[in-house]
C-alpha positions as CSV (number, residue, x, y, z in Angstrom):
1,M,0.0,0.0,0.0
2,W,1.0,3.6,-0.3
3,Q,1.7,3.8,3.4
4,Q,4.5,1.3,3.2
5,K,6.1,3.3,0.4
6,V,5.9,6.5,2.5
7,R,7.5,4.7,5.4
8,Q,10.2,3.4,3.1
9,L,10.9,6.8,1.7
10,L,11.1,8.2,5.3
11,R,13.6,5.6,6.3
12,T,15.8,5.8,3.2
13,R,15.8,9.6,3.2
14,K,16.2,9.8,7.0
15,I,13.1,12.0,7.4
16,T,11.1,11.9,10.5
17,Q,7.3,11.7,10.6
18,S,7.4,14.8,12.7
19,F,9.3,16.7,9.9
20,L,6.9,15.4,7.2
21,A,3.9,16.3,9.2
22,S,5.3,19.8,9.7
23,E,6.0,20.2,6.0
24,M,2.4,19.1,5.2
25,G,0.9,21.4,7.8
26,V,-0.7,18.6,9.8
27,S,-0.1,17.2,13.2
28,E,2.2,14.2,13.7
29,A,-0.8,12.3,15.1
30,H,-2.8,13.1,11.9
31,L,0.0,11.8,9.7
32,A,0.4,8.7,11.9
33,N,-3.3,8.0,11.6
34,W,-3.0,8.1,7.8
35,L,0.0,5.8,7.8
36,N,-1.7,3.4,10.1
37,S,-4.9,3.4,8.1
38,K,-6.9,4.8,11.0
39,R,-8.0,7.8,9.0
40,R,-8.8,8.2,5.3
41,I,-6.6,10.6,3.3
42,S,-8.1,12.7,0.6
43,V,-6.7,13.0,-2.8
44,D,-5.6,16.6,-2.2
45,E,-3.8,15.5,0.9
46,L,-2.2,12.6,-1.0
47,Q,-1.0,15.1,-3.6
48,R,0.5,17.3,-0.9
49,L,2.2,14.3,0.7
50,A,3.6,13.2,-2.7
51,A,4.8,16.8,-3.3
52,C,6.5,17.0,0.1
53,L,8.3,13.7,-0.6
54,D,9.1,14.8,-4.2
55,V,7.4,11.7,-5.7
56,T,4.4,11.2,-8.0
57,L,1.1,9.7,-7.0
58,Y,1.8,7.0,-9.5
59,Y,4.9,6.1,-7.6
60,L,3.0,5.8,-4.3
61,F,0.3,3.7,-6.0
62,D,2.5,1.6,-8.3
63,N,0.3,-1.4,-8.7
64,S,3.1,-3.9,-8.8
65,S,2.8,-4.5,-5.1
66,Y,-1.0,-4.9,-5.1
67,H,-3.0,-8.1,-5.4
68,N,-5.8,-6.8,-7.6
69,P,-4.5,-5.2,-10.8
70,R,-7.9,-4.1,-12.0
71,L,-8.6,-2.1,-8.9
72,N,-5.1,-0.6,-9.2
73,L,-5.7,0.4,-12.7
74,L,-9.0,2.0,-11.8
75,Q,-7.4,3.9,-8.9
76,E,-4.6,5.1,-11.1
77,S,-7.1,6.3,-13.7
78,I,-9.0,8.2,-11.0
79,I,-5.9,9.9,-9.8
80,K,-5.1,11.0,-13.4
81,L,-8.7,12.3,-13.8
82,I,-8.5,14.2,-10.5
83,S,-5.4,16.1,-11.6
84,Q,-7.4,17.4,-14.6
85,A,-10.8,17.9,-12.8
86,N,-12.5,21.1,-11.7
87,D,-13.5,21.5,-8.0
88,D,-17.0,19.8,-8.4
89,E,-15.6,16.9,-10.4
90,R,-12.8,16.5,-7.9
91,K,-15.2,16.0,-5.0
92,E,-17.0,13.2,-6.9
93,L,-13.8,11.6,-8.0
94,D,-12.4,11.8,-4.5
95,L,-15.4,9.8,-3.3
96,I,-14.8,7.2,-6.0
97,Y,-11.1,7.1,-5.1
98,Q,-12.0,6.4,-1.4
99,L,-14.3,3.6,-2.4
100,T,-11.5,1.9,-4.4
101,Q,-9.1,2.4,-1.5
102,C,-11.6,0.6,0.7
103,L,-11.8,-2.3,-1.8
104,L,-8.0,-2.5,-1.8
105,D,-7.8,-2.4,2.0
106,K,-10.7,-5.0,2.2
107,K,-11.1,-4.3,5.9
108,K,-12.6,-0.8,6.0
109,K,-16.1,0.3,5.4
110,P,-16.3,3.2,3.0
111,F,-18.6,5.3,5.3
């Protein structure tokens, strides 16, 4: 999952969660909740996270590590659409993205 990639980036770059949270403008607890799948992260927040780590969303969601390639392809397509969407479309696509994330996690309920 993307959380594992973020943790790996933090380790290899010797960046603390505290520093990353500060760069993102969120609390360390907030970031920890995202990384521990205790709180859903929005696409906008994911984009900010990727920017702070100087990686792409595609890198964070590289489907080679997932078990369901169709869901990964769908999620990747949604991320591409979000980057081109207006505000109203982005809200709808964010909801679809969250649903696919739930399907990938298989343990969370979407709402």
